[in-house]
C-alpha angles and dihedrals in degrees: 000000000000096000095042095047091046091054093045091047092053093049095044094047090048089055098042102041125064114244094260094051092044091050092046092050094052093042088055091047090050093051092044091047089057091048089048090056088057092049092051092053090181091282097129093050091049091049091049089052092054091043090055090047098048098035092088102029105037112006090171088075094061097085090050093049092049094045095046094046091048092051091046092048091047088054093052091046090052095049094046094045093048087051090050092049091050096042105032094105092048090048092052089049092050090050089048096235114112091179087068093072099088091042091054092046091054089037090073086077089050090055093047098048099035089051090050090048090051090048093052093045093049093047090051089052090050088053087051089242091142098161094053090045090052091047091053090051094046091046091052095049097039095049089044088062093049098044099038094048091041094055092045090051089051088059102257093122119195094346089056091050090052090049087052090055089050094050091048092052091046093053093046093048092049091047091050 
């Protein structure tokens, strides 16, 4: 579902958006993806490692590991997103694309919810809950297709597509 909907989304957005909007959308997603890497900080993978280690020997530690890693990840998300909110205009200027400013401003939500979705999915994998982890991933990618294309068809152009990405991550994170 994830691969198919990702391919369809790319083709449909390329057909629906004009070249400037399409380029702006994927420039924003590239920048926000890099920012998202900073907000993840490897916390979910470290937590999943400890979950896998303690699951058999001391399962009572799992709630503490999950809670601590969530709080830590929430802290990194907060720091990175505050930095993005403060510096989004500067970042757009450095990149040389002033039309990127509103995308980066809204993109703070993309960073928050896509990082949380990644956290949930990785923790589920650490718990060896592979089916729920796969459902979270498929839900994110499938709803991304529906929402991004839907908002573009409603006339919201690249901003609408980005909002579709945000809604998809939000739904998948909440489901997870």
